[in-house]
Every structure is written in structure tokens, then in C-alpha cells.
C-alpha positions as CSV (number, residue, x, y, z in Angstrom):
1,M,0.0,0.0,0.0
2,K,2.9,2.3,0.8
3,T,4.4,1.6,-2.6
4,N,1.3,2.6,-4.4
5,S,1.0,5.8,-2.4
6,T,4.7,6.6,-3.1
7,I,4.2,6.1,-6.9
8,F,1.1,8.3,-6.8
9,L,2.9,11.1,-5.0
10,F,5.7,10.9,-7.5
11,V,3.6,10.8,-10.6
12,L,1.1,13.6,-9.6
13,P,3.7,16.4,-9.6
14,V,5.1,15.2,-13.0
15,L,1.6,15.3,-14.5
16,L,1.0,18.8,-13.1
17,V,4.3,20.1,-14.5
18,A,3.5,18.5,-17.9
19,Q,0.1,20.2,-18.0
20,G,1.7,23.5,-17.0
21,C,4.2,23.2,-19.8
22,S,1.6,23.4,-22.6
23,S,1.6,26.9,-24.1
24,P,-1.7,28.3,-25.4
25,T,-1.7,30.2,-28.7
26,R,-2.7,33.9,-28.5
27,E,-3.7,35.7,-31.7
28,V,-2.6,39.4,-31.6
29,P,-3.7,42.1,-34.0
30,L,-1.0,43.7,-36.2
31,N,-1.6,47.4,-36.8
32,T,0.2,50.6,-37.1
33,V,-0.1,53.1,-34.3
34,S,-0.1,56.9,-33.9
35,L,1.8,57.9,-30.9
36,P,4.2,60.8,-30.0
37,N,7.2,58.4,-30.4
38,A,5.9,56.3,-33.3
39,S,3.7,57.4,-36.2
40,L,3.6,57.2,-40.0
41,P,4.7,60.3,-42.0
42,K,2.5,62.2,-44.4
43,P,4.7,62.9,-47.4
44,S,4.1,66.4,-48.8
45,S,5.2,65.3,-52.3
46,K,3.6,62.2,-53.8
47,R,5.0,59.8,-56.4
48,D,3.0,57.7,-58.9
49,G,3.2,54.2,-60.3
50,T,1.6,50.8,-59.9
51,L,3.1,47.8,-58.2
52,N,2.2,44.3,-57.3
53,I,2.9,43.5,-53.6
54,Q,4.4,40.2,-52.5
55,V,5.1,39.4,-48.9
56,I,7.3,36.4,-48.0
57,D,7.9,35.3,-44.4
58,T,11.4,33.8,-44.6
59,R,11.7,33.0,-40.8
60,A,12.1,29.4,-39.6
61,E,9.7,29.7,-36.7
62,K,6.6,30.8,-38.6
63,P,3.7,31.3,-37.8
64,K,5.0,32.1,-34.3
65,V,6.2,35.6,-33.7
66,G,7.0,35.4,-30.0
67,K,6.2,34.0,-26.6
68,M,5.5,35.2,-23.1
69,G,8.0,34.2,-20.4
70,G,8.6,34.4,-16.7
71,R,5.0,34.2,-15.6
72,I,3.2,31.7,-13.4
73,G,1.3,29.2,-15.4
74,A,1.3,28.6,-19.2
75,N,3.0,31.3,-21.2
76,A,1.3,32.1,-24.4
77,I,2.8,31.8,-27.9
78,F,2.0,34.9,-30.1
79,V,0.7,34.5,-33.6
80,I,-0.7,37.3,-35.9
81,R,-4.4,37.4,-36.2
82,G,-5.2,36.8,-39.9
83,G,-1.6,35.6,-40.6
84,L,1.6,37.6,-40.8
85,E,1.9,37.6,-44.6
86,P,-1.7,38.7,-45.4
87,R,-1.7,41.4,-42.7
88,L,1.7,42.8,-43.8
89,A,0.5,42.8,-47.5
90,E,-2.4,45.1,-46.4
91,I,-0.2,47.3,-44.3
92,V,2.5,47.6,-47.0
93,K,-0.2,48.5,-49.5
94,D,-1.4,51.4,-47.2
95,A,2.3,52.6,-46.9
96,L,2.7,52.6,-50.6
97,E,-0.5,54.6,-51.1
98,R,0.8,57.1,-48.6
99,A,3.7,57.6,-50.9
100,G,1.4,58.0,-53.9
101,Y,1.6,54.6,-55.5
102,S,-1.2,52.1,-56.2
103,E,-1.3,48.4,-56.0
104,A,-2.5,45.9,-58.7
105,P,-1.9,42.2,-59.1
106,T,-1.2,42.6,-62.8
107,A,1.4,45.4,-62.5
108,K,4.7,44.9,-64.3
109,T,6.6,45.9,-61.2
110,T,6.7,43.9,-58.0
111,L,7.5,45.2,-54.5
112,K,8.7,42.1,-52.7
113,A,8.8,42.3,-48.9
114,E,10.9,39.6,-47.3
115,V,10.4,39.2,-43.5
116,L,13.8,38.5,-42.1
117,E,13.0,39.0,-38.4
118,F,9.8,39.4,-36.5
119,K,10.3,38.8,-32.9
120,V,8.1,39.8,-29.9
121,Y,9.2,39.1,-26.4
122,A,8.0,39.6,-22.8
123,N,9.5,38.0,-19.7
124,G,7.6,39.4,-16.8
125,W,10.0,42.3,-16.4
126,T,10.6,43.8,-19.8
127,Q,8.9,43.5,-23.2
128,G,9.9,44.5,-26.8
129,A,10.0,43.7,-30.4
130,N,12.6,43.5,-33.2
131,E,11.4,43.5,-36.8
132,T,13.4,43.5,-40.1
133,I,12.0,43.5,-43.6
134,R,14.0,43.6,-46.9
135,F,12.1,45.4,-49.7
136,L,13.0,44.7,-53.3
137,V,11.7,46.2,-56.5
138,R,11.6,43.6,-59.2
139,D,10.8,43.9,-62.9
140,R,8.6,41.4,-64.8
141,D,11.7,39.2,-65.5
142,G,12.6,39.0,-61.8
143,G,15.5,41.4,-62.0
144,V,16.2,43.5,-58.9
145,L,16.1,47.2,-59.6
146,W,16.1,48.5,-56.0
147,E,16.7,47.1,-52.6
148,R,16.6,48.3,-49.0
149,T,16.5,46.7,-45.6
150,V,14.6,48.5,-42.8
151,T,14.2,47.7,-39.2
152,G,11.9,48.6,-36.3
153,Q,12.5,48.2,-32.6
154,D,10.8,48.9,-29.3
155,G,11.2,47.9,-25.7
156,G,10.7,48.9,-22.0
157,M,9.2,47.8,-18.7
158,D,6.6,45.0,-18.9
159,L,3.7,46.1,-16.6
160,V,1.0,44.0,-18.3
161,D,1.2,41.4,-21.0
162,S,-0.6,43.6,-23.5
163,F,2.5,45.7,-23.6
164,A,4.3,43.1,-25.7
165,E,1.5,43.5,-28.4
166,K,2.0,47.3,-28.1
167,S,5.7,47.0,-28.6
168,M,5.2,44.9,-31.7
169,N,3.0,47.5,-33.3
170,V,5.2,50.4,-32.3
171,A,8.2,48.6,-33.9
172,L,6.2,48.0,-37.0
173,T,5.2,51.7,-37.3
174,R,8.8,52.8,-36.9
175,L,9.9,50.3,-39.6
176,L,7.1,51.5,-42.0
177,A,8.0,55.1,-41.3
178,D,11.5,54.5,-42.7
179,A,10.0,52.4,-45.5
180,I,7.7,55.3,-46.6
181,R,10.7,57.6,-46.7
182,E,12.4,55.1,-49.0
183,F,9.2,54.8,-51.2
184,T,9.2,58.5,-51.8
185,S,12.9,58.6,-52.7
186,D,14.1,59.3,-56.2
187,S,15.9,55.9,-56.4
188,F,12.7,54.0,-55.7
189,Y,10.6,56.1,-58.1
190,Q,13.2,55.6,-60.9
191,A,13.2,51.9,-60.3
192,V,9.4,51.8,-60.7
193,Q,9.5,53.9,-63.8
194,K,12.2,51.8,-65.3
195,S,10.3,48.6,-64.7
196,A,7.2,50.1,-66.2
197,G,9.1,50.9,-69.4
198,E,8.8,54.7,-68.8
199,K,11.6,57.3,-69.0
């Protein structure tokens, strides 16, 4: 009888630990923000041209973008509501339109966005996000006419778990602010014009 009780007392904590190790998935919304320290610019001069947008998530850990840590109980794994690639395609389209461009699937020119890094973290004390996207302008034959890599970061004290989500969107906004400045540059405009066969 003692042997059975001993086995039960040994197995019970193992089962509880195993159950506590499972990590629930939490869908988080991906959006730009408008804050004093992070907002999208409103370019005074607009460009024109039409591009097809292609977003590729090159990360090994997709669809996961981060995980909570350092908290009692199960720590959630973050995934993007609606999927990272579809949401980024919508957001990049909005950024292009701010710069004066339009999007069409049949366009001769493709703006390819390669997600190199998209990491959200929170450990019970601090939270933050690091995001890196490489943008390429390609012609119909796949030739690269323009390329830039932009990054966005945020971090700070973690008071509540929703701050990790906030950091993710602040980092995204900072990344896109730099991207919009690139989209309004002469070099980007010339690449789009060249691909479209214009002077």
C-alpha cells in the first residue's frame, strides 16, 4: 500500500508540471499606431506608379512571432491574427498609397517584402519587439532594380502582458515610417518607372 502511495505522490507532480508546460496560442492584431514616439509620416510630395505586392515570411519559426515568459502558469505563444503575410500585405499597401503609389496584381513591377526578423518578447520584467524587412523592386523578369532593408524596434518595462503587443505595433510603425521615406525617394521612383518601361 505504501508503494502505491509513493508512486502516486511521485507521478502527480510530474503530471501537473507536464500540464503546465503546454503553451496556449494567442492571436494578436497587427496594426500601425499613432503615438508621439511612433507614427507614419504624411509625405508632402507624392509619387505615382503601380506595383504588385508580394510578402514572404522567410523565418524558420513561422507562424509564431513570440512567446510570453517568466510568468506563473502557461506562457502564451503569439501569432498574428489573420496571418503575418496577409496582414503585412495590407499594411504595406497602405504605406505605398501614402507615398502616392497604387497596387494591382497585374502590375509589371513587384514590390517584394521579405520578412527577415519578426520577434516579440515579454519575460515578466521587460517587453519589446525587433522587426526587419527587406524590400526589393523587381521587374517582370525578376531582375532586382532597387533594394533596401529597414528595421523597427521597441522595448521597455513590462507592466502588463498587452505591452508586448503594443511594442510589436510600435516597432512595425517605426519600420514602416522608414519604408515610406524610402518609397518617396528618387531611387525608388526611378526603379518603378524603369520597370514600367517609362523614362
